[in-house]
C-alpha positions as CSV (number, residue, x, y, z in Angstrom):
1,M,125.8,106.2,111.5
2,K,124.8,109.2,113.5
3,Y,124.3,112.3,111.4
4,S,125.4,115.7,112.5
5,E,126.1,119.1,111.0
6,G,128.9,118.8,108.5
7,S,128.3,115.1,107.8
8,L,128.6,114.2,104.2
9,L,125.9,111.9,102.8
10,D,127.1,109.7,100.0
11,G,129.9,112.1,99.2
12,R,127.5,114.7,97.8
13,Y,125.1,116.2,100.4
14,Q,126.7,118.1,103.2
15,L,124.3,118.3,106.1
16,K,123.9,121.9,107.4
17,R,121.0,122.0,109.8
18,F,118.8,119.5,111.5
19,M,115.1,120.3,110.9
20,G,113.3,117.6,112.7
21,S,112.6,113.9,113.0
22,G,109.7,111.5,113.1
23,T,108.9,107.8,113.2
24,F,110.4,107.2,109.7
25,G,113.5,109.3,109.8
26,E,114.9,112.8,110.0
27,V,115.0,115.9,107.8
28,W,118.1,118.0,107.2
29,V,118.9,121.1,105.2
30,A,121.9,120.2,103.1
31,N,124.2,121.7,100.5
32,D,124.3,119.7,97.3
33,M,128.0,119.8,96.6
34,A,127.5,118.9,92.9
35,T,125.2,121.8,92.2
36,D,125.8,124.1,95.1
37,L,122.1,124.2,95.8
38,E,120.4,124.2,99.2
39,V,118.1,121.2,99.4
40,A,116.1,119.3,101.9
41,V,117.2,115.7,102.6
42,K,114.9,113.3,104.4
43,V,116.9,110.3,105.7
44,Y,114.7,107.3,106.5
45,V,115.3,104.5,108.9
46,A,117.5,101.6,107.6
47,M,115.5,99.0,105.6
48,D,116.0,95.5,104.4
49,E,116.0,94.6,100.7
50,L,112.3,94.1,100.5
51,G,111.7,97.5,102.2
52,L,114.1,99.3,99.9
53,N,112.5,97.7,96.8
54,E,109.0,98.9,98.0
55,F,110.5,102.4,98.7
56,K,112.0,102.5,95.2
57,K,108.7,101.6,93.6
58,E,106.9,104.3,95.5
59,F,109.6,106.8,94.6
60,Q,109.3,105.9,90.9
61,I,105.6,106.5,90.9
62,S,105.9,109.8,92.9
63,F,108.6,111.0,90.6
64,E,106.1,111.0,87.7
65,L,103.7,113.1,89.6
66,N,103.4,116.7,88.4
67,H,101.0,119.1,90.1
68,T,101.4,122.7,91.3
69,N,100.4,121.7,94.8
70,L,102.8,118.8,95.3
71,L,106.4,119.2,96.2
72,H,108.6,117.1,93.9
73,A,111.1,114.6,95.2
74,N,114.2,115.0,93.0
75,Y,116.4,112.0,93.9
76,L,116.3,108.8,95.9
77,G,119.6,107.4,97.2
78,V,120.7,104.8,99.8
79,N,123.6,105.9,102.0
80,T,126.2,103.2,101.5
81,E,127.5,103.6,105.1
82,D,124.3,102.6,106.9
83,N,121.9,101.4,104.2
84,R,119.4,104.2,105.0
85,P,117.4,105.5,102.0
86,Y,117.0,109.2,101.6
87,L,115.0,111.6,99.4
88,V,116.3,114.9,98.1
89,M,113.7,117.6,97.6
90,P,113.6,121.4,97.1
91,F,114.2,123.2,100.4
92,C,111.2,125.4,101.5
93,P,112.9,128.0,103.8
94,D,109.6,129.3,105.1
95,G,108.7,125.9,106.6
96,S,105.2,124.6,107.0
97,V,101.8,126.3,107.2
98,S,101.8,125.7,110.9
99,R,103.3,129.1,111.4
100,Y,100.2,130.6,109.9
101,I,97.7,128.9,112.2
102,G,95.4,131.5,113.6
103,R,96.8,134.3,111.3
104,M,95.1,133.6,108.0
105,S,92.4,135.7,106.6
106,E,89.2,133.9,105.6
107,A,90.1,134.4,101.9
108,D,93.6,132.9,102.5
109,L,92.1,130.1,104.4
110,W,89.7,129.2,101.5
111,R,92.7,129.4,99.1
112,F,94.6,127.1,101.4
113,I,91.8,124.6,101.5
114,R,91.4,124.8,97.7
115,D,95.1,124.2,97.1
116,V,95.3,121.2,99.5
117,A,92.1,119.8,98.0
118,S,93.5,120.2,94.5
119,G,96.7,118.4,95.3
120,L,94.7,115.6,97.0
121,A,92.3,115.3,94.2
122,Y,95.2,114.9,91.7
123,L,96.7,112.1,93.9
124,H,93.3,110.4,94.2
125,S,92.7,110.6,90.4
126,K,95.7,108.3,89.7
127,N,95.2,104.6,89.0
128,P,95.5,103.2,91.6
129,P,94.6,106.2,93.7
130,I,97.4,107.6,95.9
131,I,96.6,108.4,99.5
132,H,98.8,110.8,101.4
133,Q,98.3,109.2,104.8
134,D,99.5,112.1,107.0
135,I,97.8,115.4,106.1
136,K,98.5,117.9,108.9
137,P,99.8,121.5,109.0
138,D,103.4,120.4,109.5
139,N,103.3,118.4,106.3
140,I,102.1,121.3,104.1
141,L,105.1,123.4,103.1
142,I,105.2,127.0,102.0
143,P,106.8,127.7,98.6
144,D,109.3,130.6,98.3
145,S,106.7,132.7,96.5
146,F,104.2,132.6,99.4
147,D,105.2,135.8,101.4
148,V,105.8,137.9,98.3
149,A,102.4,136.8,96.8
150,K,100.7,137.5,100.1
151,R,102.2,141.0,100.3
152,E,101.3,141.8,96.7
153,G,97.8,140.4,96.9
154,L,98.6,137.7,94.3
155,D,97.3,134.1,94.3
156,F,99.7,131.5,95.8
157,S,99.8,127.8,96.3
158,F,100.7,125.6,99.2
159,H,102.6,122.4,98.6
160,T,102.1,119.1,100.3
161,I,104.9,116.7,100.9
162,N,105.7,113.3,102.5
163,R,104.7,109.7,102.2
164,F,102.1,108.5,99.7
165,T,100.5,105.0,99.8
166,F,98.6,103.2,97.1
167,Y,95.2,102.0,98.1
168,G,91.6,101.4,97.3
169,Q,89.4,102.7,94.6
170,G,87.0,105.4,93.8
171,R,84.5,106.5,96.4
172,Y,86.7,105.5,99.3
173,C,89.5,107.9,98.1
174,L,87.1,110.7,97.4
175,R,85.6,110.4,100.9
176,L,89.1,110.5,102.4
177,A,90.0,113.6,100.4
178,F,86.8,115.3,101.5
179,N,87.2,114.3,105.1
180,A,90.9,115.5,105.2
181,C,90.0,118.9,103.8
182,L,87.0,119.2,106.1
183,L,89.1,118.4,109.1
184,L,91.7,121.0,108.1
185,L,89.1,123.6,107.5
186,I,87.6,123.0,111.0
187,Y,91.0,123.0,112.6
188,F,92.0,126.3,111.0
189,L,88.6,128.0,111.6
190,K,88.8,127.1,115.3
191,L,92.2,128.6,115.5
192,N,91.3,131.7,113.6
193,L,88.3,132.5,115.9
């Protein structure tokens, strides 16, 4: 099935606007017809039964995660028309932190690094540790409160999103968290200079 604006996913999510695509699928802004809420729907590539079972296990674990700096996936479904799994998440209308590249103050940049590191540390503290696999500015979303907090001088949090993978133990995970945060810091500092 080819998705387009107005398509109805599983009779519940009416696709409103295409946001982008990647290797694993595409992201849409949709209207949840049951709740009349605007949501983000990430539709993945079609999977066989083994792939769907692994995806469900990953969703079950991620559903239990609760941290200020992680965006929560609310629902996992499989479109009956094309066997493509999809995740329903809160929609972040301000998009990703990419739009702030080169425009953050040093204080905001340090808060950003703290928030990303906090979310990663939480993931890595799980047993087994959870590895994000794709930390980059496009995968760090801005919550609704960001611009208001920034204008009013309040603290704010960035949220991370996307695929988690279960992997390794201890030092390996901490080294990955440190390296990811260090690379993000270097990236943003270079762009802010």
